[in-house]
C-alpha positions as MATLAB code, in Angstrom:
seq = 'MDKIDALLAAVQKELKRHNYGYFVIEVPPHGSKVQVPGCLPCQKEFRTIDHFVEHLADEALPALFINLRAKKEAANG';
ca = [
       8.350  -10.233   21.360;
       6.399  -13.154   20.227;
       5.382  -14.175   16.500;
       2.102  -12.397   16.589;
       3.472   -9.310   18.121;
       6.039   -9.249   15.357;
       3.098   -9.682   12.776;
       1.028   -7.003   14.169;
       3.956   -4.674   13.937;
       4.660   -5.498   10.600;
       0.893   -4.838    9.583;
       0.712   -1.662   11.509;
       3.674   -0.303    9.706;
       2.529   -1.283    6.544;
      -0.923    0.267    6.861;
       0.694    3.612    8.170;
       3.090    3.563    5.150;
      -0.349    4.128    2.958;
      -2.259    7.283    3.144;
      -5.016    8.788    1.225;
      -4.450   12.371   -0.183;
      -4.179   13.765   -3.558;
      -0.967   13.730   -6.141;
      -0.455   15.094   -9.396;
      -0.818   13.304  -12.575;
      -0.233   13.978  -16.211;
      -3.094   13.863  -18.552;
      -2.123   13.157  -22.262;
      -2.163   14.200  -24.885;
      -1.426   17.785  -23.924;
       0.734   16.880  -20.847;
      -1.780   19.186  -18.258;
      -1.442   18.315  -14.872;
      -4.292   17.284  -12.519;
      -4.573   16.392   -8.760;
      -6.469   13.163   -8.423;
      -7.217   11.560   -4.955;
      -5.764    8.161   -4.187;
      -2.747    6.572   -2.215;
       0.228    8.643   -2.170;
       3.017    6.306   -1.732;
       1.621    3.930   -4.593;
       0.493    6.474   -6.694;
      -2.846    4.611   -7.238;
      -5.987    6.890   -8.021;
      -9.000    5.766   -5.929;
     -12.352    7.874   -6.059;
     -13.376    6.749   -2.900;
     -12.262    5.798    0.698;
     -13.986    2.341    0.073;
     -11.227    1.803   -2.924;
      -8.569    2.775   -0.921;
      -9.659    0.242    1.949;
     -10.132   -2.479   -1.061;
      -6.455   -1.593   -1.855;
      -5.131   -2.000    1.603;
      -7.133   -5.229    1.934;
      -6.480   -6.903   -1.830;
      -3.112   -5.239   -2.595;
      -1.260   -3.971    0.355;
      -1.687   -6.527    2.898;
      -1.073   -9.574    0.596;
       1.947   -8.001   -0.751;
       3.280   -7.887    2.785;
       2.503  -11.335    3.762;
       4.204  -12.450    0.694;
       7.553  -10.383    1.419;
       7.132  -12.030    5.257;
       6.834  -15.536    4.038;
       9.858  -15.092    1.566;
      11.852  -13.521    4.361;
      11.241  -16.726    6.776;
      11.897  -19.109    3.831;
      15.059  -17.243    3.338;
      16.171  -17.412    6.587;
      15.360  -21.075    6.994;
      17.401  -21.823    3.990;
];
């Protein structure tokens, strides 16, 4: 597997990790619980799919590349 294939596999794995659905949050001050839409693994609330896509593009993928760069630098000493 060359570098581009490895990069593609890492990006695909990261994108598949995130999913849009509903999770429960507690609303202060009474502690009532409500379901909200958003990214389940990140527990981030998003009202629209466009906001979820922005989350992937602006947060999830940059974090992936930062981690990949750090691993590469650690391996190279």
